[in-house]
C-alpha positions in Angstrom: -10.7 1.0 -17.5 -9.0 4.1 -17.2 -10.2 6.8 -14.7 -8.7 10.1 -15.6 -10.8 12.1 -13.1 -8.8 10.4 -10.1 -5.5 11.3 -11.3 -3.6 14.2 -10.3 -2.5 15.7 -6.9 -5.7 17.4 -5.9 -6.7 16.5 -2.1 -9.9 14.7 -3.0 -11.0 13.6 -6.3 -14.5 12.0 -7.3 -15.6 10.2 -10.3 -18.3 7.6 -11.4 -18.6 4.9 -14.1 -21.2 2.6 -15.3 -20.7 -1.1 -14.6 -23.5 -3.6 -15.8 -26.0 -0.6 -16.0 -25.3 0.7 -12.4 -23.6 3.8 -11.7 -20.6 3.2 -9.4 -19.3 6.3 -7.6 -15.8 6.6 -6.0 -13.5 9.2 -4.3 -9.7 9.3 -4.0 -8.2 11.2 -1.0 -4.5 12.1 -1.1 -3.1 12.8 2.3 -4.8 11.8 5.7 -5.8 15.7 6.0 -8.3 15.1 3.2 -9.7 12.1 4.6 -12.1 14.3 6.7 -13.5 15.8 3.7 -14.5 12.4 2.3 -16.1 11.3 5.7 -18.1 14.6 6.1 -19.6 13.9 2.8 -20.4 10.4 3.8 -21.9 11.6 7.1 -24.0 14.2 5.9 -25.6 11.6 3.3 -26.2 9.2 6.2 -27.7 11.9 8.6 -30.1 12.9 5.7 -30.9 9.5 5.1 -29.8 9.6 1.5 -27.8 7.0 -0.3 -24.0 7.2 0.4 -22.1 9.5 -2.0 -19.6 6.8 -3.0 -19.5 3.0 -3.3 -15.6 2.8 -3.2 -13.3 5.0 -1.4 -9.3 5.1 -1.6 -7.3 6.8 0.7 -3.7 7.6 0.1 -1.8 8.6 3.2 0.9 10.3 1.1 0.1 13.2 -1.2 0.2 11.9 -4.7 0.0 8.1 -3.4 3.0 5.9 -3.4 4.5 7.7 -6.4 6.1 10.1 -3.9 8.7 7.3 -2.9 8.8 5.1 0.1 8.4 6.9 3.2 8.1 10.5 1.8 11.5 11.3 1.1 12.9 14.7 1.6 13.1 16.7 -1.4 9.9 15.3 -3.0 7.8 18.2 -4.7 4.4 18.1 -6.3 6.4 18.9 -9.6 8.5 15.8 -9.2 5.4 13.7 -8.2 3.3 14.8 -11.1 6.6 13.8 -13.4 6.8 10.5 -11.7 3.3 9.9 -12.2 3.4 10.9 -15.9 6.4 8.4 -16.2 4.5 5.6 -14.7 1.4 6.1 -16.7 3.3 6.2 -19.8 5.0 3.1 -18.8 1.6 1.5 -18.2 0.4 2.3 -21.5 3.5 0.9 -23.3 3.6 -2.3 -21.3 2.8 -5.6 -22.8 0.5 -6.7 -20.1 -1.3 -4.2 -18.2 -3.3 -6.4 -16.1 -1.3 -9.2 -14.0 -3.7 -11.8 -14.8 -3.1 -11.6 -18.6 0.8 -11.9 -17.8 1.9 -15.2 -19.3 4.8 -15.4 -16.6 2.2 -15.0 -13.7 0.0 -17.5 -15.4 3.1 -20.0 -15.8 3.7 -19.3 -11.9 0.3 -20.4 -10.9 0.1 -23.3 -13.2 3.6 -24.7 -11.9 3.7 -23.6 -8.4 0.9 -21.7 -6.9 -2.2 -23.5 -8.1 -5.4 -21.5 -8.4 -5.6 -17.7 -7.6 -6.9 -17.4 -4.1 -5.9 -20.9 -3.3 -4.3 -22.4 -0.3 -0.7 -21.7 -1.4 -1.2 -18.3 -3.2 -3.0 -16.9 -0.1 -0.3 -18.3 2.3 2.6 -16.8 0.0 1.2 -13.8 -1.4 -1.4 -12.1 1.0 -1.1 -10.4 4.1 -3.2 -10.2 7.2 -3.9 -7.6 9.8 -3.2 -8.6 13.6 -4.6 -5.9 16.2 -2.1 -5.0 18.7 -4.8 -3.0 20.5 -6.4 -5.8 22.4 -3.1 -7.4 23.8 -1.3 -3.9 24.6 1.9 -5.4 22.7 4.4 -3.2 21.3 5.0 -3.4 17.6 8.1 -5.6 17.9 6.1 -7.9 20.5 3.2 -8.4 18.1 5.4 -9.0 15.3 7.0 -11.9 17.1 3.8 -13.0 18.5 2.4 -13.0 15.0 5.4 -14.4 13.1 7.4 -16.2 15.5 10.7 -15.3 17.3 12.9 -15.9 14.0 10.9 -13.7 11.9 13.3 -11.0 11.8 16.4 -13.2 11.5 17.3 -13.9 7.9 18.9 -17.1 7.0 22.2 -15.4 6.5 22.4 -14.2 10.0 22.7 -10.6 8.7 20.0 -8.2 8.8 20.1 -5.4 6.1 18.7 -2.0 6.8 18.1 0.6 4.2 16.7 4.0 4.4 16.3 7.0 2.1 19.0 8.2 -0.3 22.2 6.2 -0.4 22.0 5.5 3.4 22.3 1.8 4.3 23.4 -0.2 7.1 23.9 -4.1 8.0 24.8 -5.8 11.2 24.4 -9.3 12.8 20.8 -10.0 13.5 21.2 -11.6 16.7 18.0 -12.5 18.6 15.7 -9.8 16.8 14.6 -9.2 20.4 14.5 -5.3 21.7 17.3 -4.4 19.3 17.7 -1.0 17.9 18.8 0.3 14.5 22.0 2.3 15.3 21.0 5.1 12.9 17.7 6.3 14.0 16.9 4.4 17.3 13.9 2.4 16.0 13.2 -0.8 17.4 13.6 -3.8 14.9 
């Protein structure tokens, strides 16, 4: 399925489609500032006792979604986002396999190693989970160590590679992983 109505950089886009005879309505909010618009519509319907306006809501924290680049790099304009999106849609159309489950390499990976989709091994290796830090009051680094173990940040090589926007990159000994700081920006790692 292709949903042309949800493409583009407008703050909130809405659309619908029919699946198995039922209309399915959806909204996409680009940028966190536009989430309130969608939530207002949902609240208004709820308060009026009406059916919710959407069955699915997608929120993209960054304008244009991930197409803008990791961490919203400086210098990215809406024109560049639109060009990147057009290139991705073009590549998608030209691709041999538009759906991962149709890709013979993915099928072979499951057959030879992962077992079945959503099976124990694929869940362990391919899926992430959310661990709330609010209840424990732990810092992000403490919560990461609690969830992943004390060696979670220490690669086997003993080196920790740090990359940033543009051409910046830093590398240093990983050490203990406890309370260390990235020399470039002071963030705890």
